[in-house]
N, C-alpha and C positions, 0 to 999 in steps of 0.2 A: 960832414955837414949836410950832404944830400939826404941822408936818412932822416935828419931832423926837419928838413924843409918840406919833404914830400912823403906821401904814403905810396908804397908800391902798387902799381895798377892791378896786378893779378890778385894781390891780397885784398885790395879794396873791393874787387869784383866778388871775391868769395864772401866778403862782409855783406855785400848787397844780397847775395843768395841766402845768407843767414837770416836776413830780414824777411825773405820769402818764407823761410822755415819758421820764423816767428809767427807768421800768419797761420801756418798749418797747426802750430801749437796753441794758438789763441782760442780759449774756450768761449769767447764771445762771438767767434765766427761760426756760422752754421756748419754742421758736421760734414755735409757733402761738399761744401766749399773748402773745408779744411783738407779733405782728400785731394781736391783739385790743386790746391796750393802745393801739396806734396808732389803732385805730378809736374807742376811748373818748376819746382826746385830741382827735380831729377832731370827734366828736359834741359834746363839751363846748364846743369853740370855736364851733360853730354856735349853740348855745344862748346862749353868752356874747354874741355879736354881736346876736342877736335881742332880748336883754333888756338887759344892762348897757351895752353900747356904745350901743345905741339910746337908752337913758335919758340917758347923758352927752351924746349928740348933741342930744337935745331941749333939755337945759339950755343947750348952746352956741347953738343956733338961736334960743332965746328971749332971747339977748343977756345971759345971766347968767354970771358967773364961776364960781359954784358952789363957791368955795374952802372954805367952812365945812363943806359936806356931803361934799366930796371929799378930805378929809384935808389941806387946805392947798395944793392944786394947782388951777390954772385948768382949766376944762372943755376949752378949745381945746388947751392944752398936753397934757392927759391923752389926748385923742384921738390926737395925734401920737405920744405915747409908746406907746400901745397898738398902733398900727399897726406901729411899728418892732419892738416885741417880737414881735408875731405873725409878721412877715416872717422874723425870725431863727428863731423856733420852727418855722415851716413849713419853712424850709431844713434845719434839723436833722432834722425828721421825715422828709424825703425821703432824707437820708443813711442814716438808720436803716432805712428801708424797703429801700433798695438793699442794705444789709448783710444784712438778714434774707433777702431773696430769693436773694442769693448763697449764704448758708448752707443754705437749703432745697435747693439743688442737690446739696449733699453728702449729702442724705437722699433723693435721687432724686425731688424735687418741683420741677417747672419751671413757672413762670408765664411764658407766652410772649406775645409781641406778634404783631400781624397779619403782620409780615414774617418771622416765624419758623415759620409754619404749614407743616407737611410735607404731601406728597402724600397720605399715608395719613390725615391729619386733615381734608383738604379736603372730602370728601363729607359727613362728620359735621357740620362747621361750616356748610356750605351748606344742608344739610337743616334744621339747628337754626334757622338764620336764617329760612328760608322758612316753616317751620311755626309757630315760636313768636315770633320777634322782629319780623319784617316786619309782621304784622297789628297789632302793638301800637305801632308807631312813629308819632310825631307829627312831621311834617317841614314847616317853614315857610320859604318863599322870601321873604326880607325886601325885596328890591328891588321887589316888586309891591305892598308895603304902604305906605300914607302914614304910618301910625303903628306904632311898635314894639308887638307884642303883649305882654301882661303875662306876664312869666316867673314860674314858680312859685318860691316861696321854697325855697332850698336844693336845688332839683332841679339835676341836672347836664345840660348841653347840649353837644353837639358843634357848634362853630361851623365851618361848611364854607365854603371859598372855591372857587368854580368859575371858572376862566379859560376863557372860551368860545373856540371855534374861529373862525377868520376865515370870513366869508361866502364860499362856493365861487365866486360870481360876481366876487369881488374888489371888490364895491361898498362904498365907504366909508359908514359909518352913524354916527349919534349923535355922540359926542365926536370920533371919528376924522374925520368930515366937517368939523367946526368947526376942528380943529387941522390939517387937511390932512396927517395922517400916521397910520399905523395904531396904534390903541390897542385892545388886547383888552378886550372887555367882561368885567366881573367880576360874578358873582352870589354873594350871601351867603345862606347857608341855616343854620337852626338845627334840629338833630335832638335831641329830648328823649330822654334815656336812660330807658327805661321802668322804673318802680319795681315793676311787677307781675312782673318776671322776676328771678331771682337774679342778683346782680352777678357772681358767679364761676361760670363754666361749666366743669364738670369734663369733660375729654375722655377718650376711651378710653385705658386704660393700655397702654403699649408696652414690652416687654422689662424689666418691673419698674419702669418709670419712670411717675410720675403727672404728668399735664399739666393745667394750668388756664389758661384765657384769660378776661380780663375782658370783660364784655359790651360795654364801650366799644370794645375792639379787635376783637371779633367783628363789630361794626357797621362799623368802619373797613375790615375785610377785605371787606365786602360793599357798600361805597359805590358801586361801579360798577353793582351790581344796583338800587340805589335811584335812580340818576340816568341810567339807560340810555336815557331818552327825549330826553336833551339831547346836544348836540354840544359837547364841551369838550376842551381840551388837557391840563388838569391839575386835580387835586382835592387840597386840603389840609384837614385837620380837626384842630382844637384844642379843648380843653375849657374851658368857662366856667361860672360859677354866681354867683348873687346871693343875699344874705341880707337879709331884710326885717325891719323893726321889728315885733316880735310883741306889743306892748302891746295889750290888749283895751280898746277904747273902747265902753262900753255905751250902748245906745240909751236915751233917757229916755221913750220912748213908753209911757204907762201902760196902754195896751190890750194890750200884749204880756206873755206870761208870762215868768218869769225864764229858763226853759229856752229860749224863743224868742230872748230878748235875747242870751244867751250864744252860742247857735247862730249867730245873725246876725253877732255880733262875730267869731266864729272864721272865718266865711266872708269877712268883710271883711279878715282878716289877710293874705289873698293880695294885697290892694291896698296893704299897708303900704309905707312909704318904704324904698327900698334903703339899707342901711347898710354893706354890704360887697360888693365885686366881686372875685372871684378868677378869675384866668386863667392859662392855660399860658404860662409865660415865653418859650416858643419860638414863640408865635403871630406871624404876620406883622404888621408895624406897621400896614399899611393896613387889615387886618381888625380889629385892636384899635381903631383910630381910628374906623372905621365904626361898630362896635358901641357904643362909649362915647358917640358923638354921637347915635346912634339911641336909646339908652337914657336919655340925659340925665344921665349919671354925671359928677360933677365932683370937684374936689379936696377937698370937705368930706366925701366918702365915703371909707371905708377901701378902698384899692385894693391888692390883694395879688397880686404875681406868684408863681404857684405852679408845681407840677409838671404832668406829663402827665395825671395823674388827680386829680379832686376827689371830694368825698364819700367820703373815706377812712374815714368812720364805718362804712361797709359792712364794713370789716375786722373789726368786732365779730362778724359772722356768717360769717367765713371758714370754709369747709368743713373738717371734722375729718379727712376722708380715711381714717378708721379708724386714725389714727396716735396711739395712746395714749402712745407714747414721746415725742411732741413737745408734750404737754399736761400740765397739773397732774394729779396723781393725784386721782381722784374718791374722796372719803371720805364714806361714808353718814352722814346726820344721826343723832345718837344719841338714845336715849330719855331722858326725865327720870326719874331714880330715884324710885320710889314712886308715880308717876302713870302708870297703865297704860292705853294706848289701847284695849285689848280689853275693858275694863270701863267703868263709868260714871266719867267724869272729874269730873262734878259731885259725886259722893260723895267723891272724893278731895279736891277743893278745899274741901268742907265741913269737913274735918278740919284742914287747914293750907293756907297759901299756897305756891304753886310759882312758880319763875322759869324762863322759857324764854329761851335765848340762841341765836337762829338766826344762821347756818346750821349751827352746831356741833350744835344739837339740832333736832328735827323740827318744822316748821311745822304738821304734821298735828294737833298738839294744839289749835291755834286752830280749824282746820276741824272737828275732832271736837267741841269745845265747842259750836259752833253747830249742827252736825248733831244732836247729842244734844238740845239745847234745842228744835230744830224738831220732834222726835219725841215728846219727853217730855210726856205728857198733863197733868202738874202745872205745866209752864211756861206762864205766861199771857201774858207780854210779853217782847219783845226790843227794846232800843234800842242803836244802834251808829252811830259816826261813820265815814264813808268818805272818803278823800282820793284814793288811786290804787288802782284794782282791776287785777288781771291781765286779759289779753285773754279768757281763758276762766277765769272766777272761780267757784270752789267756794263762796266766801263769799257771793256774790250768789245762787247756786242754793240754798244753805241757807236764806237769808232768805226766798226765794220759797216754798220747801218749808214753812217755818214758817207763812206766811200761809195756805197751802192746808190746813194742819192746825188752823186756827182761832186761831192766836196773833195778838196785836196787835203788829205790827212797825213800828217807827219808825226811819227811816234819815235821818241828817243827812249829805247828800252834797254835797261841795264841787265845784261845777261849774267853778270857776275855777282848778283845779289845773293849773298851767302845762303846756301841751303834751299834757295828758291830757283836755282838755275834751270832745273828740269821744267818746272811750270812756266817760267819765262820763255824758254826755248819753244815750248809747245804753243804758247800764245803768239810768239814772234812768227813762227812758221804759218800759223793760221791767218794772222793779219797780213803777212806778206802775200799769201795766196789770194787774198781778197782785194789786193791792190793798195794797201796802206804802205806809205813810204816809211821804211825803218832806218833809224840811225843807231849804230851800235857804239855810242860813246866816243870818248877821246882817248887816244893812245896814252897809257900811263896814268889815266885818271878814271875813277868811278864817277858816274853821274848820280848824285844822291838828292839833288834838288827836286821839289815837288811843285810843278807849275803847269799851267795850261793857258793858251791864248787863242782866241778865235778872231776872225775878221768877218765883219758883216757889212754889206753894202747899204748905206743909208744916204739918201739924197745925193746920189752920184759919187759919194766918197766912202772910203773904207773906215769903219769904226771898230776899235778893238774892245773885246770883253775878255775877262780871264779870272783865274783864281791862283792863289799862291798858298801853299799849305806847309804845316810842320810834319805831316804824316803821309803815309802811303794812300793811294786811291784804291782802297781795298774794303769791300763791303763786310768781310768777316772781322777784320781787326778793328774796324770802326765801331764795333759793338763793345769792345773791351779796352781799346786804347784811347786815351784822351789826346785830342789834337785840335789845333786851330786851323781854319781855312778862311782866307780873306777873298771875298768876291768883289771885283772892282771893274770899273770902266775908265779908270784914271789913265789918260793917254800917255802921260810921262812914264808912269810905272810900266805899263804894258809895252811901250816902245822899247824899254830896256829889257823886258822879258824876251821880246823878239830878238834882241841882240844876243841873248844867251843861246837861243836856237841857232842864230847865225854862227856862233862860236863852235857849236857841235859839228857844223859842216865845214867851216874854214878855221880850224883851231890853231893855225899858225898866226892868226891875227888876234891880238888881245884888245878887246873893246874897252872903252871908258864908260863909267857909269856915274851919274849924278845922284841917283836915288838908291838903287839896289846896292847891296854889298855882296859881292860874288867871289866865291873861292874858285880856284886856288890863288888868284892874283891879288885880291884886295882884302879879304876878311881879316887876316892877321893884323895888318897895319891899321885897318879901320877900328878894330876892337882896341888896339893899343891907344889910338887917338881919343876914342870915346872915354876910356879909363883915365887917360892923361887930362882930359878936359875936367873930369870930376876932381882930380888931384889939384889942378890949378884953381878951381872954384873953391875948394875947401881951404886952400892957402890964402885966398883972397876974401874969406869970410862969407862967401855966397853959399846958397843951399847946394849940397852935394850928397850923392848917394847912388848906390848901384844895387839893382835887384835883378837876379837872373834865375830862370827856371830851365833846367837842363836834364838830359839823360846822363851825361858823363862830363867830367872836368879832369883832364889828365895832361894837358900841354903845360910843360914846366915854365915856358916863357910867359904864357898868359897868367899862370899862377903867380909868378914873380911880380908881374905888373899889378895884380890884385893885392899882393903883399905891400907893394909901394903905396897903393891907395890907402890901405889900412894904416900904414905908418903916417900918412898925411892927415889922418883923421876922417877919412871917408867911411861911412857906415856901409857895409856890404852884406846883403842878405842873399843867400844862395839856397835854392831848392834843387838838390841834385839827387835824382832817383837812384842812379847806379854808382859807377866809379867816381870817387872823389879823392884825387891825390893831394889836394890842398889840405893843410892842417890848420883848422880855425882855432881862435882863442889863445894863441901863444903870445905872451907878453913881449912887446918889442918887435913882433913880426906880424901877427894877425889878430891882435886883440879886438879890432873893430870888425872882424868877419864872423858871422854866424852861418852855419850850414846845416840843413836838415834834409832828410829823405822821407818821402811819403810812399808807403806800400799799403795798398788797400784793394778794394773790389776791382777797380780798373787799373790798368798799367799806365802810369804817368809818362807821357811821350812828348809833350810840346816843348819847344825851345822859345823862350821869351827873354828879351833883353830890355831893361828899363834903366835909363840914365837920367838922373834928376835934372841936370843941365840948368842949374841956377833958377829952378822954379818953373821951367818950361820943358817938361819931360820929353826925352826922345825915346820912342818905343818901337821895338822891332819884333816881328815873328820870324823864325828861322828854321831851316832844315838842318842846320849845323850844330853839333855839339862842339865844345871847346876841347877837342882832341886834335893831335897833330895831323891825323889822317884827314879830318874834316876841313882843316885850315889849309893844308898844303897838297893833298893828294886826291881831292874830290871836287866836283862841281857842286857848289851849294849856293843857296840864295837866302839872304836875310833881307826882309822887306820892311821899310819904314811904314809906320801907321800915321797918317796925316789927319784923318777924320776924327774930330774931337770925341764923339760919343764912343767910338770903337777904342780909342786910346784909353778913355776912362774905364771901359769895360775890361780891358786887359789888365789895367792896374788893379781894379777892384777884384777880379778873379785871382790875380796873383796874391793879393793880400788875404783873401779867404784861405788859400792854400797855406800861406805863410803862418796864419794863426791857428792852424790845425794843432790840437793838443790831444788827439786820440790816436792817430796813426802816424804821427811825425816822430822820427828817430833823429837823434843828434849825431852828426858826423864828428868824430874825435880821433885823436891819434891812436888810442887803443882799440878802436873799431869794435867796441862792445855793443854798439847799437842800443844805447839807452833811450827809452821813450822820453819825449819832452816832458810829459806829465800834465795833468789837468789842473789848471789854476783858473778860478773864475768860471766863466761861461764855457760849456763844452762845445768844441768846434771839430766836427768830423768833416773835413773839407769836401770830400766827394759827395756826401749827402747834402751839405750846405750849398754846393754849387748848383745842384739840381734845383733846389728851392729858390736860389737866386734867379735862375732862368724862368722858373714857374711864376715868380713875382713879376718879372718883366712882361710876361703874357697878360697877367691880371691888370697891370698898369696900362697896357696898350689896348686892352679889350673894351 
């Protein structure tokens, strides 16, 4: 019965990544953007194996079936299914890459291999190799080592086989002497592709044609320069990579600080167990066998025959080559009507709430809020949660600026933000040195909520201003992630935000909230009650309905509650970008539930809950997806929207997304990702949302 009620989380995630691959295959998407979607697909897959595949493998190695946690499928069977799906997806991605490269030639862009280098390109490539690449190469001759060196997680390596020349004197040696017949000695070598050099090397333009060679092929072209001290008859080079379990195992040493424990655990990640081995399917069998034996890779690992190149995540940074015609049009982020960056945003927020929707509107409002707070003599304190910062963060510099101006600054920074631990540690140490008070979370919980509150002295009293967001305070991701941020001076809301910060410091005390819905103590039951209210209204003939926009929906208990709502006749509309374990449209179970996913130019990231509430909608923005971890194992905030114009804006923007018939795919049991299809007026929601905000400016001007 479990298999019929729910879709397995891991398989649903792979279905999401297949939607990303659909974008790479879509001929209406500009060519360079298609390449970048291939990069996103590959990067997603790397992270999936480091985390989710590794988790299932741990369940399997522990001798557990894991069926109740895995949607009714055994861990061992699931591992097999994942591997087969990934093999098929990888094969599809290679076909797509070949198609894109072929079409790039029609636009005079050529990605060449080492055997296609012309005489005019030879000197440039040789010089580039000698001056930039050769000094950065790590080259390991494996025959000389008793043990295999630890390979870096997700790094790409060229596995080189050297077939050595016969001894000039004709003397039989080694295995040749034993067998009494000539057997050429083979030496196996690994060359690590350096990450410090751009993967795509742009060559000089010729006759209006643009040429690019991958760093891998540039190294292949120069193999003879690397091995010129050896006497060999042949060289072959094929790419391999491994992916390791990325789970952090924290040290229990009480003498270490939390920063030290996280830092040590991240360092230990390089020793994590391999969970995936990818190799060029054209590699020689003896080379593959030698490497797998040397590395101790067996059938319990995911072994993926791939193409000539790995780490296709690098295509996310494929050079633009000045070709605007092959990329999405860049549309400048819009201002928020009524909130003027050139004046005091705090004065504006004192009068009314404002909603920011990035990247349609400018993230500069968030930075301006903090910069103004850092300079304003009346601002006495700033408290903020940080989950993922940009590499160069104006948020962090504003907080440091505030400390230098005598403000009391408290930062709750989550050091366990997966794959951003190193960056967060670096910023934590920097802020700590400057005098920022740091809080490192709550034992057993991740802090995932996104909020800030400041206190400003006005007429002898402290007034609070703040913001609550669905996304990270990150300048880089704000350009490509869609997220809502509410700016408010509502004293009741911000009093409760302050309570959340109190909980960070005195987490043995559970606060009560009248307005905010806070995980891990209240979100689950609050969502149950809100759904139940819609069920009761439907039964009593009152207007009822549920609309939700999420990244992921995987908690079985919440899904069961939504099934109950469907059975009661409540219409449920779900926009779930990623994992969706709910099965919509099943007669007698979920016939009143529709679910779609939108994958397009921007990554859909906001969480919005809209409950019809008998004609007086309750609307929330949230940092929480409806996953067990967000409900029970993280600190999250769902914020009610009280101001009528913002409530209407959230409903209207949800409806624009819901009506998408260009980039919307339908969630279904078979996970085939069918497009909704265009009937009537064409709605491409991400383009239409920009126009929606453009009209708001025109109306208010």
